[in-house]
Backbone bond lengths (Angstrom), bond angles and torsions (degrees), N, CA, C in turn:
res aa  C-N    CA-C-N  psi(-1)  N-CA   C-N-CA  omega(-1)  CA-C   N-CA-C  phi
1 X - - - 1.430 - - 1.522 110.12 -
2 X 1.361 119.66 136.02 1.464 119.04 -175.62 1.558 108.54 -80.83
3 X 1.375 108.73 158.96 1.460 115.40 179.58 1.532 112.90 -63.03
4 X 1.332 114.14 -31.00 1.480 116.98 179.82 1.503 113.96 -65.87
5 X 1.302 116.16 -29.14 1.456 122.05 176.29 1.576 109.62 -75.55
6 X 1.274 116.09 -30.93 1.440 119.48 -177.86 1.510 112.01 -74.69
7 X 1.348 118.63 -36.78 1.390 121.53 -171.15 1.454 112.59 -114.92
8 X 1.319 120.99 117.79 1.437 125.62 174.15 1.508 108.18 -80.34
9 X 1.366 113.80 179.19 1.381 118.47 -178.67 1.543 110.02 -62.95
10 X 1.361 115.71 125.04 1.432 121.88 -174.20 1.508 114.16 -67.57
11 X 1.335 115.93 129.24 1.512 118.07 -178.29 1.486 105.73 -83.17
12 X 1.368 114.68 161.58 1.476 120.86 174.72 1.492 104.23 -69.80
13 X 1.350 115.76 161.71 1.481 119.32 178.84 1.459 113.83 -64.52
14 X 1.375 117.58 -27.27 1.454 119.77 -178.84 1.563 108.25 -72.46
15 X 1.322 116.84 -42.84 1.484 118.92 -179.16 1.545 109.20 -68.41
16 X 1.316 116.19 -35.64 1.491 117.15 179.25 1.537 112.62 -67.70
17 X 1.377 114.17 -28.17 1.500 118.27 -175.67 1.551 107.69 -65.03
18 X 1.400 115.15 -40.50 1.428 118.08 -171.65 1.554 109.64 -103.53
19 X 1.247 119.44 4.13 1.474 121.26 179.75 1.518 111.60 -75.45
20 X 1.319 115.68 142.40 1.453 122.13 179.18 1.574 110.48 -100.23
21 X 1.308 115.69 2.60 1.448 120.79 176.27 1.515 110.89 -74.39
22 X 1.304 119.05 123.86 1.492 121.31 179.12 1.494 112.36 -63.18
23 X 1.309 117.36 138.51 1.443 121.23 -178.00 1.527 110.78 -124.81
24 X 1.303 117.07 142.56 1.478 119.90 176.74 1.566 107.98 -132.46
25 X 1.358 114.05 110.66 1.476 117.22 173.20 1.499 114.42 -62.49
26 X 1.343 119.57 136.99 1.413 125.08 -177.20 1.510 110.42 -118.37
27 X 1.337 116.22 126.09 1.469 126.03 173.54 1.497 109.67 -101.14
28 X 1.356 118.39 135.00 1.453 117.55 177.56 1.527 107.63 -124.45
29 X 1.358 113.63 121.87 1.516 119.94 177.19 1.591 107.14 -111.14
30 X 1.248 114.10 113.26 1.476 118.96 -177.47 1.514 108.18 -129.10
31 X 1.442 112.71 131.60 1.493 116.77 174.13 1.484 111.54 113.97
32 X 1.345 116.99 173.28 1.506 118.37 174.89 1.454 112.04 -64.34
33 X 1.441 114.46 157.39 1.411 118.54 -179.67 1.508 113.28 -97.38
34 X 1.323 117.16 124.21 1.410 120.82 174.26 1.556 115.18 83.11
35 X 1.306 118.37 0.66 1.464 122.29 179.87 1.545 108.80 -99.70
36 X 1.270 115.43 90.90 1.518 121.40 -174.58 1.576 112.10 -91.28
37 X 1.317 115.37 130.32 1.423 125.45 177.59 1.565 105.56 -134.95
38 X 1.362 118.67 161.29 1.431 118.92 175.61 1.500 113.81 -58.36
39 X 1.314 119.48 -40.32 1.416 120.84 -179.41 1.484 116.41 -83.08
40 X 1.298 118.18 -15.25 1.441 123.61 178.03 1.497 109.80 -146.66
41 X 1.348 120.52 101.56 1.455 123.12 -176.76 1.472 114.84 -66.37
42 X 1.381 120.36 -6.72 1.431 121.61 -178.40 1.487 113.67 68.86
43 X 1.345 119.62 176.41 1.426 122.87 177.31 1.567 111.26 -100.91
44 X 1.286 114.65 123.01 1.443 119.04 179.28 1.487 108.35 -147.88
45 X 1.321 118.70 162.23 1.460 118.85 177.35 1.532 110.94 -63.19
46 X 1.303 116.15 -37.68 1.467 120.10 -177.89 1.516 111.40 -55.56
47 X 1.384 119.24 -41.03 1.437 118.37 -175.22 1.561 114.27 -101.06
48 X 1.392 112.43 7.33 1.518 116.65 177.53 1.476 111.61 -120.40
49 X 1.386 118.20 -16.17 1.428 119.00 -173.01 1.484 117.37 -58.16
50 X 1.408 116.05 -36.77 1.493 122.19 179.25 1.507 107.18 -66.81
51 X 1.320 119.30 -41.18 1.499 118.74 -178.60 1.463 111.89 -67.14
52 X 1.374 115.73 -41.20 1.455 119.87 -179.93 1.502 112.59 -60.87
53 X 1.393 114.90 -43.35 1.409 119.43 179.74 1.545 111.45 -63.79
54 X 1.373 118.27 -40.52 1.480 120.26 179.26 1.499 110.61 -68.46
55 X 1.316 117.51 -29.88 1.479 117.69 -178.14 1.507 111.73 -63.63
56 X 1.362 117.32 -30.49 1.392 120.77 -176.33 1.527 115.00 -97.47
57 X 1.368 114.85 1.12 1.452 121.57 -178.69 1.518 115.82 -72.75
58 X 1.337 113.95 -27.18 1.517 122.18 -177.51 1.449 108.69 -73.41
59 X 1.372 122.25 97.48 1.403 124.04 -178.47 1.535 115.65 -62.53
60 X 1.340 112.35 -21.22 1.500 116.12 -178.33 1.531 112.89 -91.00
61 X 1.351 114.00 -5.59 1.474 116.21 -175.49 1.615 108.54 -70.75
62 X 1.272 115.17 139.35 1.411 121.34 -174.63 1.511 111.40 -74.24
63 X 1.357 120.92 -28.78 1.458 125.51 -177.16 1.511 107.60 -170.19
64 X 1.267 115.89 178.61 1.445 121.45 173.67 1.532 109.45 -123.12
65 X 1.362 116.71 130.56 1.483 119.23 -179.93 1.549 107.59 -106.79
66 X 1.259 116.16 141.23 1.483 124.11 -179.76 1.487 106.85 -125.16
67 X 1.406 116.11 124.82 1.443 122.93 173.70 1.520 108.58 -103.87
68 X 1.321 115.19 133.43 1.441 119.36 -176.51 1.529 109.62 -126.03
69 X 1.304 117.35 131.85 1.463 122.54 170.89 1.523 105.11 -141.23
70 X 1.307 115.01 91.27 1.488 120.12 -173.22 1.527 111.48 -149.77
71 X 1.319 118.44 135.73 1.432 124.97 175.56 1.559 114.71 -85.77
72 X 1.332 114.52 -0.36 1.481 118.05 178.33 1.553 109.71 112.55
73 X 1.354 110.13 -164.64 1.452 119.10 -178.97 1.505 111.16 147.99
74 X 1.337 115.13 -130.08 1.497 120.05 -172.60 1.514 112.04 -70.30
75 X 1.440 117.30 122.41 1.390 121.31 178.79 1.587 110.60 -65.96
76 X 1.323 116.47 -29.12 1.500 117.78 -179.87 1.497 111.81 -69.84
77 X 1.372 115.69 -50.19 1.442 115.75 176.40 1.537 113.59 -62.30
78 X 1.291 119.76 -31.83 1.437 123.50 176.92 1.547 108.86 -59.99
79 X 1.361 112.92 -48.31 1.439 117.34 -177.21 1.564 113.49 -65.87
80 X 1.401 112.24 -40.01 1.480 117.03 176.65 1.442 116.37 -59.08
81 X 1.358 116.18 -41.19 1.469 121.48 177.82 1.498 111.05 -72.61
82 X 1.316 115.31 -41.90 1.508 118.41 175.80 1.505 111.27 -56.28
83 X 1.286 118.71 -47.66 1.487 123.25 179.91 1.543 113.61 -64.05
84 X 1.338 116.00 -38.84 1.444 118.69 -177.54 1.633 108.41 -70.78
85 X 1.268 115.22 -36.76 1.477 118.68 178.09 1.549 111.08 -67.26
86 X 1.301 116.39 -41.12 1.466 120.31 -178.55 1.555 106.76 -69.70
87 X 1.270 117.89 -44.84 1.483 122.46 -175.71 1.519 108.93 -60.76
88 X 1.329 121.61 -46.35 1.440 123.23 178.54 1.499 114.16 -69.99
89 X 1.357 114.64 -32.58 1.482 114.49 177.85 1.529 110.57 -68.61
90 X 1.286 117.59 -33.49 1.483 119.08 179.68 1.557 111.62 -76.28
91 X 1.358 112.65 -39.19 1.464 116.71 177.56 1.508 114.81 -62.28
92 X 1.344 115.20 -32.13 1.429 121.74 -173.28 1.517 112.80 -107.30
93 X 1.320 114.40 3.49 1.471 122.27 179.79 1.557 112.17 49.28
94 X 1.345 114.29 50.99 1.454 120.93 178.41 1.592 110.77 -124.05
95 X 1.307 113.10 145.83 1.423 118.51 177.82 1.544 110.22 -85.50
96 X 1.317 117.48 148.26 1.379 122.75 175.99 1.513 107.47 -109.75
97 X 1.341 117.23 130.98 1.443 123.11 173.50 1.476 108.15 -112.50
98 X 1.315 120.57 123.22 1.464 124.42 -178.76 1.555 109.57 -104.42
99 X 1.325 117.42 138.66 1.449 123.96 179.88 1.468 107.08 -129.79
100 X 1.351 117.73 120.81 1.485 121.32 179.31 1.490 109.24 -97.64
101 X 1.307 114.00 143.30 1.484 120.11 175.88 1.548 113.42 -95.97
102 X 1.334 117.36 -115.55 1.468 120.78 -178.42 1.547 108.26 -61.27
103 X 1.320 118.79 -50.93 1.437 119.69 -173.44 1.559 108.35 -148.66
104 X 1.337 114.92 142.28 1.442 124.98 166.92 1.533 105.03 -133.99
105 X 1.335 116.13 83.17 1.414 120.30 -176.54 1.466 115.12 -120.58
106 X 1.299 118.26 153.32 1.494 123.10 -179.22 1.561 108.86 50.79
107 X 1.314 117.30 -118.33 1.476 118.40 179.23 1.449 116.80 -59.66
108 X 1.372 117.15 -29.13 1.450 123.86 174.45 1.524 110.44 -61.32
109 X 1.345 118.30 -41.29 1.432 121.49 -179.05 1.536 106.60 -77.20
110 X 1.343 118.95 -32.54 1.429 122.23 177.91 1.571 110.20 -55.02
111 X 1.340 114.75 -47.52 1.460 121.02 178.91 1.534 111.04 -66.65
112 X 1.319 116.27 -38.03 1.473 120.63 -179.65 1.538 110.56 -59.52
113 X 1.336 117.31 -31.32 1.411 121.44 178.44 1.526 116.82 -60.57
114 X 1.354 113.92 -12.26 1.446 120.28 176.01 1.526 111.24 -71.99
115 X 1.363 115.25 -13.88 1.456 117.56 -179.28 1.500 114.66 -83.41
116 X 1.357 114.56 142.52 1.465 120.56 173.97 1.564 109.41 -64.93
117 X 1.244 114.49 -28.61 1.467 120.84 176.13 1.532 107.86 -144.45
118 X 1.357 114.94 145.79 1.449 121.52 -177.78 1.518 110.19 -127.62
119 X 1.343 114.03 130.30 1.534 120.16 -176.17 1.486 107.41 -123.93
120 X 1.307 117.26 151.54 1.476 122.08 -179.67 1.532 110.24 -143.28
121 X 1.276 115.77 168.53 1.471 122.52 169.03 1.535 105.73 -81.20
122 X 1.314 119.53 152.91 1.433 120.76 177.25 1.540 113.60 -55.28
123 X 1.348 114.77 -32.37 1.481 122.40 -177.83 1.543 113.86 -95.68
124 X 1.333 116.25 1.79 1.463 118.81 177.32 1.523 109.79 -62.58
125 X 1.454 116.59 148.36 1.441 119.63 173.05 1.518 108.29 -95.93
126 X 1.391 114.90 125.89 1.443 120.26 -172.85 1.566 108.12 -126.62
127 X 1.279 118.81 141.77 1.500 122.97 171.41 1.468 115.07 119.44
128 X 1.391 114.11 -122.52 1.413 123.48 -173.80 1.552 112.08 52.14
129 X 1.339 110.95 50.12 1.499 117.29 -179.20 1.480 110.88 -81.99
130 X 1.366 113.72 83.02 1.478 119.15 179.99 1.473 108.49 -161.29
131 X 1.383 115.81 -166.68 1.452 121.93 -176.39 1.486 107.48 -133.76
132 X 1.323 121.12 136.53 1.468 124.17 -179.01 1.495 109.50 -132.81
133 X 1.304 115.37 147.10 1.446 123.76 170.94 1.559 106.46 -139.11
134 X 1.269 115.69 133.66 1.497 121.24 -177.01 1.536 110.01 -139.82
135 X 1.266 114.94 151.68 1.461 120.44 177.57 1.526 111.29 -167.47
136 X 1.363 115.78 -165.92 1.481 119.22 179.48 1.523 106.88 -130.49
137 X 1.328 117.17 157.57 1.378 123.75 174.87 1.521 112.61 -112.59
138 X 1.370 118.67 115.05 1.512 121.80 -168.26 1.608 106.47 -107.13
139 X 1.276 120.46 5.72 1.414 117.80 -173.44 1.507 115.28 -62.55
140 X 1.334 116.82 -39.81 1.492 120.11 179.92 1.535 108.41 -73.19
141 X 1.342 117.39 -32.70 1.474 120.06 -179.77 1.500 111.23 -64.41
142 X 1.334 118.18 -46.89 1.435 118.58 -176.18 1.554 111.71 -71.86
143 X 1.337 114.00 -29.17 1.449 118.36 175.39 1.572 110.41 -63.59
144 X 1.325 117.47 -43.12 1.464 121.13 -179.91 1.561 108.74 -65.02
145 X 1.365 115.43 -34.67 1.476 119.07 -175.54 1.538 108.53 -80.27
146 X 1.304 117.97 -8.01 1.469 117.79 -178.15 1.502 111.34 75.32
147 X 1.255 120.51 29.62 1.440 125.58 179.07 1.498 110.79 -97.25
148 X 1.303 115.88 130.23 1.447 126.48 179.70 1.557 109.85 -103.69
149 X 1.320 117.44 112.93 1.460 119.69 -178.64 1.543 108.45 -94.33
150 X 1.280 115.69 132.30 1.486 120.74 178.39 1.512 109.44 -114.57
151 X 1.320 117.25 119.96 1.428 121.20 179.29 1.528 109.92 -132.53
152 X 1.360 118.51 135.56 1.427 120.55 -176.79 1.525 109.29 -126.04
153 X 1.289 118.47 124.21 1.502 119.63 -174.64 1.585 110.21 -132.32
154 X 1.283 111.67 158.63 1.474 121.80 166.50 1.458 107.00 -115.12
155 X 1.359 115.70 111.26 1.453 120.15 -173.86 1.540 108.27 119.35
156 X 1.261 116.81 118.01 1.531 121.64 -167.06 1.527 109.62 -70.01
157 X 1.352 115.84 -23.41 1.499 118.85 178.61 1.479 118.27 -96.54
158 X 1.358 114.27 10.84 1.469 119.43 -171.50 1.594 109.92 -68.35
159 X 1.352 115.74 -22.32 1.451 117.05 -178.25 1.524 112.69 -98.31
160 X 1.354 116.34 16.51 1.425 121.77 178.48 1.573 114.98 -48.85
161 X 1.315 118.59 125.09 1.417 123.98 179.40 1.530 113.80 62.05
162 X 1.266 115.90 25.80 1.533 120.16 173.37 1.439 111.50 -61.60
163 X 1.320 120.70 127.85 1.430 126.39 -176.69 1.538 113.60 -67.23
164 X 1.313 117.05 -19.99 1.459 118.58 -179.81 1.503 112.43 -97.11
165 X 1.335 118.29 7.49 1.435 122.34 175.97 1.552 110.08 -112.10
166 X 1.342 119.85 154.96 1.378 123.34 -179.83 1.598 106.80 -62.49
167 X 1.306 116.55 148.30 1.478 119.26 -179.83 1.510 112.60 -63.58
168 X 1.313 117.11 131.06 1.492 125.15 -174.29 1.478 109.46 -107.48
169 X 1.341 117.80 124.42 1.493 118.41 -177.55 1.447 113.75 -62.55
170 X 1.344 119.84 -32.44 1.500 125.18 176.80 1.589 112.25 -61.66
171 X 1.392 108.28 -43.59 1.502 115.86 175.99 1.462 113.88 -58.00
172 X 1.363 113.93 -49.64 1.515 121.04 -179.11 1.531 109.98 -59.67
173 X 1.397 117.04 -43.65 1.472 118.78 -179.92 1.521 112.17 -61.15
174 X 1.332 112.07 -40.55 1.511 117.49 177.73 1.516 112.58 -61.67
175 X 1.309 114.34 -44.89 1.460 120.66 177.17 1.516 112.35 -59.03
176 X 1.254 117.30 -42.85 1.518 123.33 -179.88 1.537 109.93 -65.76
177 X 1.266 117.98 -33.37 1.463 118.86 174.86 1.520 112.79 -70.77
178 X 1.291 117.53 -36.12 1.429 119.81 175.51 1.559 111.01 -66.94
179 X 1.332 113.71 -39.76 1.518 116.34 178.11 1.480 111.78 -65.02
180 X 1.359 117.84 -39.67 1.480 121.16 178.03 1.542 109.13 -59.69
181 X 1.259 119.60 -40.99 1.495 123.98 -179.09 1.511 107.95 -62.68
182 X 1.339 115.85 -49.58 1.452 121.76 -178.18 1.581 108.90 -61.45
183 X 1.328 113.68 -47.09 1.501 118.14 -179.71 1.485 112.45 -61.51
184 X 1.352 118.61 -34.47 1.449 121.56 175.07 1.505 111.91 -57.70
185 X 1.359 114.58 -44.94 1.482 120.44 -178.75 1.516 108.71 -64.30
186 X 1.302 117.12 -42.93 1.498 120.96 -178.66 1.521 109.25 -61.15
187 X 1.310 116.95 -48.93 1.479 119.89 178.89 1.494 113.46 -60.39
188 X 1.379 116.21 -34.27 1.462 117.48 179.27 1.531 111.10 -68.76
189 X 1.295 118.72 -34.99 1.429 123.09 179.01 1.527 110.56 -68.50
190 X 1.292 117.28 -43.93 1.449 120.57 177.64 1.525 111.97 -63.73
191 X 1.264 120.24 -48.40 1.493 124.46 -179.09 1.488 109.06 -66.75
192 X 1.294 119.15 -34.05 1.497 118.01 177.69 1.509 111.61 -67.63
193 X 1.411 113.23 -42.40 1.457 120.57 -176.00 1.494 111.77 -69.20
194 X 1.321 114.92 -47.15 1.459 120.74 -170.03 1.496 113.50 -91.19
195 X 1.353 115.34 -30.85 1.489 118.66 173.51 1.517 113.06 58.15
196 X 1.293 117.55 -134.49 1.479 122.92 -175.49 1.521 112.66 -71.06
197 X 1.286 116.46 -8.96 1.509 120.22 178.13 1.538 111.28 -64.22
198 X 1.324 118.39 -28.15 1.401 121.90 -174.83 1.581 110.07 -74.15
199 X 1.378 110.19 143.55 1.476 117.83 178.15 1.530 108.76 -71.39
200 X 1.315 117.97 176.22 1.443 122.16 179.58 1.524 110.78 -87.75
201 X 1.290 118.45 0.00 1.460 121.12 179.37 1.534 107.37 -72.36
202 X 1.359 113.71 156.29 1.493 119.81 174.19 1.475 109.79 -77.05
203 X 1.339 114.62 106.73 1.438 123.50 -175.09 1.492 112.81 -97.88
204 X 1.299 119.24 2.59 1.432 122.41 -170.69 1.564 114.59 -111.20
205 X 1.328 114.81 27.04 1.465 119.55 -177.36 1.560 112.11 -88.26
206 X 1.287 116.54 -5.26 1.474 120.52 -173.05 1.531 112.23 93.13
207 X 1.343 117.02 -1.02 1.448 120.01 177.12 1.536 111.71 -69.56
208 X 1.335 115.38 154.21 1.472 119.53 178.35 1.549 108.99 -127.98
209 X 1.341 116.14 158.28 1.409 122.02 -171.55 1.565 110.19 -140.16
210 X 1.335 115.44 164.68 1.499 117.47 173.69 1.498 105.88 -76.85
211 X 1.419 112.03 169.38 1.505 119.71 178.21 1.591 108.11 -57.23
212 X 1.348 118.82 -41.63 1.477 119.81 -177.34 1.491 109.50 -56.82
213 X 1.325 115.91 -49.94 1.551 119.00 -177.17 1.463 109.08 -72.37
214 X 1.330 121.83 -35.10 1.472 121.00 178.83 1.490 111.74 -63.26
215 X 1.366 119.83 -30.53 1.374 120.64 177.27 1.625 111.74 -69.92
216 X 1.282 114.70 -40.03 1.477 118.81 171.31 1.515 114.58 -58.55
217 X 1.311 114.03 -36.33 1.489 120.13 -177.20 1.522 112.14 -80.03
218 X 1.293 118.38 -11.72 1.471 123.35 -177.07 1.502 114.72 84.75
219 X 1.322 119.21 9.33 1.498 123.52 178.39 1.488 112.68 -71.66
220 X 1.350 117.64 -25.71 1.482 123.08 176.85 1.525 107.69 -133.36
221 X 1.376 112.04 172.06 1.515 114.66 -171.89 1.553 109.12 -108.74
222 X 1.354 116.96 -11.91 1.472 116.18 179.93 1.488 109.37 -178.45
223 X 1.376 114.34 177.13 1.432 121.84 178.62 1.578 106.00 -114.37
224 X 1.334 113.41 112.56 1.475 117.17 -177.41 1.552 107.18 -167.19
225 X 1.314 116.03 -179.94 1.499 123.08 176.66 1.559 105.66 -129.44
226 X 1.289 114.69 166.06 1.502 119.02 -170.79 1.490 111.77 -61.07
227 X 1.324 120.08 -44.24 1.443 122.41 -178.08 1.527 111.65 -65.03
228 X 1.272 117.20 -48.81 1.483 120.37 179.76 1.475 113.53 -59.91
229 X 1.319 116.02 -45.63 1.491 122.03 -178.34 1.491 113.58 -68.00
230 X 1.273 114.95 -45.20 1.497 120.50 179.63 1.553 108.99 -62.31
231 X 1.312 119.78 -42.90 1.439 123.37 -179.86 1.587 108.18 -66.37
232 X 1.282 115.84 -37.83 1.419 120.72 177.47 1.498 112.57 -61.55
233 X 1.361 116.56 -43.98 1.442 123.57 -177.44 1.554 113.80 -77.75
234 X 1.361 114.06 -41.86 1.486 116.49 -169.91 1.452 114.77 -119.80
235 X 1.391 116.67 7.75 1.479 117.88 176.05 1.532 113.83 102.24
236 X 1.291 116.54 156.18 1.480 121.93 -176.85 1.528 113.87 -65.29
237 X 1.322 118.57 -18.68 1.420 123.68 179.97 1.524 116.73 -84.31
238 X 1.328 116.09 -5.52 1.471 122.34 -172.54 1.508 107.84 -57.62
239 X 1.326 115.16 136.85 1.520 120.11 176.17 1.551 109.36 -104.06
240 X 1.291 115.86 129.73 1.431 122.82 -178.27 1.572 107.19 -96.50
241 X 1.230 120.74 113.72 1.488 126.17 -172.42 1.517 110.45 -104.14
242 X 1.238 118.10 95.68 1.522 122.32 -177.88 1.507 110.08 -69.50
243 X 1.312 117.11 121.45 1.452 123.56 -179.77 1.554 108.37 -88.37
244 X 1.340 115.59 114.73 1.470 118.31 -179.21 1.460 112.55 -102.34
245 X 1.338 117.49 155.37 1.485 120.47 178.91 1.542 108.58 -69.13
246 X 1.351 114.77 144.39 1.462 117.50 174.07 1.511 112.74 -75.83
247 X 1.292 115.49 139.09 1.504 118.91 -177.61 1.517 110.68 -127.97
248 X 1.263 118.27 132.53 1.481 121.20 176.09 1.532 109.23 -72.24
249 X 1.323 115.93 172.27 1.436 121.53 -178.61 1.572 113.65 -55.50
250 X 1.339 113.32 -42.54 1.396 119.95 177.42 1.605 109.74 -132.51
251 X 1.368 111.93 45.69 1.420 120.00 -179.83 1.544 109.58 -66.28
252 X 1.329 115.68 158.64 1.444 120.66 -179.72 1.493 113.86 -54.90
253 X 1.292 120.20 -29.44 1.458 120.54 -179.02 1.569 115.02 -88.17
254 X 1.304 111.80 -2.80 1.465 116.42 179.50 1.545 106.35 -80.20
255 X 1.390 120.49 162.40 1.434 119.43 175.36 1.494 112.59 -60.29
256 X 1.345 118.61 -38.30 1.475 122.76 178.94 1.511 108.39 -64.03
257 X 1.323 119.02 -40.95 1.422 123.80 -177.99 1.485 112.75 -65.10
258 X 1.391 113.67 -44.75 1.460 116.73 178.69 1.501 113.43 -65.32
259 X 1.304 118.81 -39.33 1.469 121.38 -179.85 1.534 108.46 -68.99
260 X 1.285 119.23 -36.73 1.453 121.36 -179.90 1.520 110.37 -64.56
261 X 1.410 113.46 -39.54 1.445 117.62 179.37 1.493 111.53 -66.40
262 X 1.361 116.93 -43.17 1.454 121.56 -174.62 1.499 113.02 -71.54
263 X 1.369 115.43 -42.97 1.442 121.01 -178.42 1.518 110.24 -64.98
264 X 1.303 118.34 -26.67 1.462 120.81 -177.61 1.559 110.51 -98.31
265 X 1.279 116.08 3.73 1.484 117.67 -173.99 1.509 111.27 -80.91
266 X 1.296 116.56 151.26 1.448 124.39 176.89 1.580 109.40 -80.95
267 X 1.338 117.30 162.09 1.499 116.45 176.20 1.527 111.93 -54.61
268 X 1.305 115.10 -37.37 1.518 117.41 -176.67 1.530 109.40 -65.37
269 X 1.381 114.54 -41.86 1.490 118.04 179.78 1.577 110.36 -67.59
270 X 1.337 118.72 -35.35 1.434 119.38 174.91 1.534 112.76 -66.43
271 X 1.291 114.39 -35.91 1.456 119.67 -179.10 1.565 110.25 -69.38
272 X 1.368 114.77 -38.35 1.475 119.81 174.88 1.531 111.11 -64.58
273 X 1.397 115.83 -34.20 1.438 118.69 179.46 1.531 111.76 -66.91
274 X 1.414 112.92 -38.79 1.489 118.62 -179.99 1.559 110.08 -69.91
275 X 1.321 117.28 -38.45 1.502 120.19 177.95 1.536 109.22 -65.80
276 X 1.321 118.94 -44.63 1.432 120.48 176.05 1.435 113.99 -58.14
277 X 1.331 117.65 -40.62 1.448 122.66 177.71 1.498 113.74 -60.89
278 X 1.374 114.09 -42.18 1.413 123.78 177.29 1.580 111.47 -62.48
279 X 1.363 113.59 -44.08 1.410 117.80 177.81 1.494 112.46 -63.65
280 X 1.293 118.57 -37.74 1.472 124.29 -179.24 1.554 105.82 -66.65
281 X 1.378 115.72 -45.26 1.426 116.32 179.65 1.534 114.19 -59.61
282 X 1.386 112.25 -38.75 1.481 115.71 177.35 1.516 113.88 -62.87
283 X 1.324 116.17 -35.65 1.466 120.28 179.52 1.553 108.91 -61.45
284 X 1.324 117.81 -49.51 1.428 121.15 179.96 1.565 111.74 -65.05
285 X 1.318 118.30 -38.10 1.413 121.28 -175.74 1.455 113.42 -65.42
286 X 1.386 118.67 -25.21 1.459 121.69 176.95 1.516 111.17 -55.81
287 X 1.298 117.52 -26.66 1.437 122.85 -173.71 1.536 109.39 -109.09
288 X 1.297 116.57 18.34 1.424 120.07 178.23 1.533 117.93 67.42
289 X 1.315 111.55 29.36 1.517 118.68 179.70 1.481 109.68 -120.21
């Protein structure tokens, strides 16, 4: 659904104060979580906190709706956003309704668990409740090229999982322990949020499902979209007020800010931008998108 359809002409604060028309603020989280690039700042608490706060400021609002379209990313940023949403919902005694679009997987589903109720499209991709780490090994490549890499460290584990070193079994075992710990936290959030709604199947293998199957498994509460559900709950006159990020005249997220950043970037920075874009593309492609 386009943002134009979500948001009608914004009323002045005076008219809204005395209006009897029900209003629901809408937050939209789109993209990978925590992966920041000049062209796409990603989803993080730092760039969503202001929007989240403003969504709960309207005391007359019936609830807060959250739209998620994310393949996942940083577990830390997912937790921070989840906790901020839940804290403000409890402080303001408001329910959160979450609506997933193409995908709410991994960290995207983590954030979705902040909702009192979660809705999806029948073809949405839901789940991927797991932890993943991926990389490349370049040790054989640089050996063939005759490249000698020189690294100096203080701390014997400082080179753990270095891409230019042969894979080390101890390093992999250590990584798996970290992943188990993060996975435990993820599972705890899901079970706390969904409770007895979850089926008895093992839902924490990293597998993902369509919205139809996710409903059977108890991962979501129904099949709907934000406009349909809000009209169903609060009447056909309900106004959906999309909360947008604040932008300075030449802020980094503005077209001028992006161009200024890119034109002044070093070759290394441009390379990092390209790599980050490829990583983002890889995240989406895991779900056929």
